[in-house]
Every structure is written in C-alpha cells, then in structure tokens.
C-alpha positions in Angstrom: -7.9 -50.8 8.6 -10.5 -50.7 11.2 -8.5 -49.3 14.1 -9.1 -45.8 15.5 -5.5 -45.0 14.7 -5.6 -46.6 11.3 -6.2 -45.9 7.5 -9.4 -43.5 7.7 -7.7 -41.1 10.2 -4.3 -41.5 8.4 -5.5 -40.4 5.0 -7.7 -37.6 6.5 -4.7 -36.3 8.6 -2.2 -36.3 5.7 -4.7 -35.4 3.0 -4.0 -38.5 0.8 -6.3 -39.8 -1.8 -5.2 -43.3 -2.9 -6.3 -44.7 -6.2 -7.1 -48.0 -4.5 -8.0 -48.8 -1.0 -5.0 -50.7 0.5 -5.0 -54.4 1.5 -4.2 -55.8 4.5 -1.1 -58.0 4.5 1.2 -59.9 6.8 3.7 -57.3 8.0 6.8 -59.5 7.1 5.4 -59.4 3.3 5.0 -55.6 3.2 8.5 -54.6 3.6 9.6 -57.0 0.6 6.7 -55.5 -1.4 7.6 -52.0 -0.8 11.3 -52.6 -1.5 10.4 -54.4 -4.8 8.1 -51.4 -5.9 4.8 -53.3 -5.5 3.9 -50.9 -2.9 4.6 -47.1 -2.4 4.0 -46.8 1.4 3.3 -49.2 4.4 2.6 -48.9 8.1 5.2 -50.5 10.0 7.2 -50.4 13.4 10.0 -48.0 13.9 12.2 -50.9 15.3 11.5 -53.4 12.4 14.8 -55.0 11.5 14.0 -55.0 7.6 14.0 -51.2 7.5 17.5 -50.8 7.3 18.1 -54.4 5.9 16.3 -53.5 2.8 17.5 -50.1 2.6 14.1 -48.3 3.3 13.2 -45.0 4.7 11.1 -44.2 7.8 8.9 -41.3 7.2 8.4 -38.9 10.1 4.9 -38.6 11.4 5.2 -34.7 11.7 1.5 -34.3 12.2 1.6 -36.6 15.2 -1.3 -38.7 13.9 -0.1 -41.9 15.5 0.1 -42.3 19.2 3.4 -43.4 20.7 3.3 -47.1 21.1 5.3 -48.1 24.1 5.8 -51.7 25.5 5.3 -52.2 29.2 5.9 -55.3 31.4 3.2 -56.9 33.4 4.1 -59.0 36.4 2.8 -60.4 39.6 3.0 -57.6 42.4 5.5 -59.7 44.4 7.9 -59.6 41.4 7.6 -55.9 40.8 10.4 -54.5 42.9 12.9 -57.0 41.6 12.0 -56.7 38.1 11.9 -52.8 38.3 15.5 -52.7 39.6 16.6 -55.0 36.7 14.7 -53.1 34.0 16.0 -49.7 35.2 19.4 -50.9 34.3 18.1 -51.5 30.8 16.3 -48.0 30.5 17.5 -46.2 27.4 20.2 -48.8 26.9 19.0 -49.6 23.3 18.6 -47.1 20.5 16.2 -47.5 17.7 19.1 -48.4 15.3 20.3 -50.9 17.7 16.9 -52.5 18.2 16.5 -52.7 14.4 19.8 -54.5 14.1 18.7 -56.9 17.0 15.2 -57.5 15.5 17.0 -58.3 12.1 19.0 -61.0 13.8 15.9 -62.6 14.8 13.7 -62.0 11.8 16.3 -61.8 8.9 19.1 -64.3 10.2 16.5 -66.6 12.0 18.3 -66.6 15.2 16.4 -67.1 18.6 15.3 -64.2 20.4 16.9 -65.7 23.7 20.3 -66.1 21.7 20.4 -62.5 20.4 19.3 -61.0 23.8 21.9 -62.9 25.7 24.7 -61.9 23.3 23.6 -58.3 23.6 23.6 -58.5 27.4 27.0 -60.1 27.5 28.4 -57.2 25.5 26.6 -54.6 27.4 
C-alpha cells in the first residue's frame, strides 16, 4: 500500500475507483479470498502456484505500470564463475506455467523446495 509501485499509482494508472481502500493481507490468503468471491482483484506474482490451481486468471499489465521483478543471485566473488556456468544451463529452462506448477507443489502440496527442485533437475 505504501510502495512507490503500489496501490496509489496503480489506481491512477488504470483509472480505478474502488468503493473501499484495500486492506493488506497475507498473500496466501488473498488467492482463496479471490476465488471465493470475497475479493474482486488482488496483486500477486505471476509464478504463484495457486493461480492455476484455483482456476484464476492473470490480468495483463498493458499499461506497463509494474516494473519487471526479476530475481538475481548474490554470491562471493570467488564463487561467481562457477555459479555462472551452472546457472547459464538453467537460463530460460523453466516457463511461467512450469514455475507455477513447481510452486504449487511446495505451497499447495506442502513438499519441500529442495525435493521439488531435485525432482525437476533429475527430469531435465
């Protein structure tokens, strides 16, 4: 609600006028509230596993309000070259839909991230 790329700019960019100011909620609760009809719209992450699992629809940000949120790795300088070679093998290896499925295995099916990642790596 207070971030520069948050609610105030979002409603301005899209011309929304909500009857009530939104409340901040735990992200895991927002998806179920959306699916049950308690909410009409939420902010989420494109790779969240509950999107497909709850048959929700990801809206396109056609006004490019939200900046791209890209993960980066940070390591000691002496590990950089070794890690870079390994991570280059993973570059573009997982689609958004596949990442959603993997995230659902962790969030929805309560499997460990290590187990899910190891299973994916063995298959690929």
